[in-house]
C-alpha positions, -999 to +999 in steps of 0.1 A: +119-788+210+086-779+194+069-775+228+097-755+243+089-719+254+119-700+243+126-669+264+163-664+256+160-641+226+186-616+240+212-643+234+199-653+200+165-649+185+148-683+179+132-695+158+140-675+127+114-667+101+109-695+076+120-670+049+155-669+065+159-707+064+147-710+029+168-682+015+200-695+032+194-730+018+187-720-017+213-692-018+241-716-007+230-744-030+228-721-060+253-692-053+277-705-026+308-692-044+333-664-036+317-630-045+332-607-070+364-628-075+354-639-109+331-629-138+309-660-140+272-658-132+272-674-098+300-651-085+282-620-098+249-631-082+267-637-049+283-602-050+248-587-057+234-602-025+264-591-004+262-555-018+225-553-015+228-564+022+253-536+027+229-511+012+200-523+033+219-520+065+233-486+055+198-474+049+186-489+082+212-469+101+210-438+079+246-440+067+259-426+034+282-452+017+274-489+016+310-497+012+316-484+048+292-511+060+316-540+067+310-576+078+326-596+106+318-626+127+296-607+152+296-575+173+324-587+196+346-593+166+339-558+152+343-541+186+377-557+189+388-544+155+373-509+160+386-504+196+421-517+188+421-498+155+413-465+172+431-465+206+466-451+209+489-455+239+481-429+265+445-424+253+415-421+276+383-440+268+349-435+285+324-463+286+296-474+310+289-500+337+261-513+314+286-528+289+289-564+278+322-581+279+326-575+242+335-539+252+348-545+288+374-571+278+390-553+248+392-521+268+407-540+298+434-556+275+441-522+260+446-508+295+471-535+303+489-537+269+487-502+256+485-479+285+449-468+277+430-453+306+393-463+310+365-446+329+332-464+335+301-442+339+276-455+364+238-459+358+211-449+381+186-470+400+163-470+370+190-484+347+200-452+327+232-432+324+232-394+327+247-378+296+262-350+317+283-376+334+302-381+302+309-344+299+322-343+334+345-373+327+362-358+296+399-352+298+424-336+273+434-371+262+398-385+259+398-404+225+363-420+224+331-429+242+317-464+239+281-470+248+258-501+248+226-488+233+204-513+252+214-535+282+213-572+277+206-577+314+180-551+322+169-540+288+171-502+294+177-481+263+202-453+267+199-417+254+222-419+224+213-386+208+221-366+240+254-385+245+263-381+208+257-343+209+280-340+239+307-361+221+304-341+189+308-308+208+339-321+225+355-336+194+354-371+209+346-402+188+313-419+197+311-457+193+278-475+198+272-512+205+238-519+190+238-557+196+205-556+215+189-527+195+196-530+158+164-543+143+144-535+174+148-497+178+153-471+151+189-460+149+199-428+130+237-424+129+234-388+117+208-376+142+225-394+170+260-382+160+273-418+159+308-422+145+310-460+146+280-483+149+286-520+157+259-546+152+253-583+152+230-604+130+217-631+152+195-611+175+169-586+165+179-586+128+168-622+127+199-635+109+220-666+119+249-667+142+284-659+129+276-627+111+278-591+123+297-559+114+301-522+117+294-489+099+323-465+102+316-429+093+339-412+068+369-395+085+371-419+114+407-432+114+403-469+122+436-487+116+434-520+099+444-548+123+439-578+100+455-585+067+449-610+039+432-617+006+405-595-009+405-607-045+415-572-055+450-560-066+466-592-055+502-581-064+500-553-038+520-562-006+500-542+019+463-548+027+439-525+009+432-492+027+398-485+012+364-498+025+350-524+027+384-542+023+400-522+051+379-541+077+375-574+058+401-600+049+395-633+031+362-648+020+331-636+038+306-658+057+284-658+026+256-680+040+256-657+071+253-626+049+225-643+030+206-652+063+211-616+075+198-603+042+166-624+045+162-616+082+165-579+077+140-580+048+115-599+071+120-573+099+114-544+075+083-561+061+069-566+096+079-531+107+105-525+134+080-504+155+053-531+151+076-559+163+089-539+192+054-528+203+042-564+204+072-577+223+072-549+249+036-555+256+045-591+263+073-579+285+049-556+304+025-585+310+054-606+323+068-578+345+034-571+361+027-608+366+059-617+383+060-585+404+028-596+420+044-628+432+058-629+468+096-635+471+103-624+435+126-594+429+129-577+395+156-552+385+151-518+368+118-530+354+095-500+358+081-488+325+078-497+288+094-463+279+130-466+267+129-503+273+136-535+254+118-567+262+144-581+287+135-589+323+159-599+350+146-614+383+155-635+413+135-657+436+143-655+473+160-686+486+170-699+451+202-696+431+195-681+397+211-712+380+188-735+400+157-715+389+169-718+353+173-756+356+138-760+371+123-738+344+140-760+318+134-794+332+100-791+348+084-764+327+103-766+293+110-729+295+144-717+281+160-687+297+195-674+306+209-673+341+241-659+357+260-627+349+250-627+312+286-615+302+279-581+318+295-583+353+295-546+361+257-544+357+254-570+384+278-552+406+256-521+405+223-539+410+238-560+437+234-594+422+271-602+416+275-619+449+244-641+444+255-653+410+235-630+388+198-632+377+173-652+358+169-634+325+137-638+304+137-621+270+109-620+244+111-623+206+088-620+176+074-655+179+065-655+216+028-655+226+007-644+255+003-681+263+041-683+267+040-654+292+011-669+311+031-701+314+062-683+326+043-664+352+026-695+365+060-714+366+077-686+385+048-684+409+050-722+416+088-721+422+085-691+445+059-709+466+083-737+474+094-735+510+131-739+519 
């Protein structure tokens, strides 16, 4: 494993900073008890870490109230709670063809089970949506707009501020999936007019898997869809309505929160802009290198502007899955192949019928040597005659 070149950071960043591993280990050994349920020292110390993490994330997204920053398993988990908690029968929801299945599937099930109409805004040949298309798609019953900030297939970063302004003017709720961008690109909920921001911890925030959450702006009427213990007012029959309890039930993934806490601290110490600049320079090197190789096709990879370090490609004559296997077995390079849980993206770029793409995604610990090795490997595979 130590010699592996890991280029699957869009799935999960790996490795994590040593500070994350250390903090998780020591936190769980010393403070792995339920937070705030009791008054003994370990419980108080645990609650302090949980609340401090809420505060750090609230500041990161320019929210107002840390209690409205709630934790879940991941972005998919939060998106399910938010979308099901906001949609009413007969509502119209606008989303895009850039979405991950964490948005597409909940909306599909709402269309089947709750008579919710869904419109999917297309993206252009460069990989971007046009904000005016949302305005044109509004109806009297449009309830919300749901947008993936950055594509997990082609890495393009969408114009949230422009979309948010249009939603605000129309009185339509604006929900953003920041799975690929939180920790990589600055997000300002106020400036971007975001009503609900959903995030995950195991990607650019450098935390572990199994932790994510959302920030829900005051006044957004998300219904609770889960009910259980909170450790507060236990005699009350109904689940608590106030935040954070409204969106959380039962004991949190404490070691996950601890890892997210340490990961976010590390990201802030390094500087989000510094990390992104370095990664996008590696992406640009990889992009230019593989685009010079005969029989290699890249998708929507044109500029470092409004772009995350995610590159999708195919090699003529090869299935993407076969390329991934060769990269793994012969070159010890880890990547992701197939549809990457975003089937509509592949329908638009024309790769759905050829089983998707080979996706290479950079992280903080990749090096120029990694990129050189990947370019050389792709060149050698592309030179094989069929």
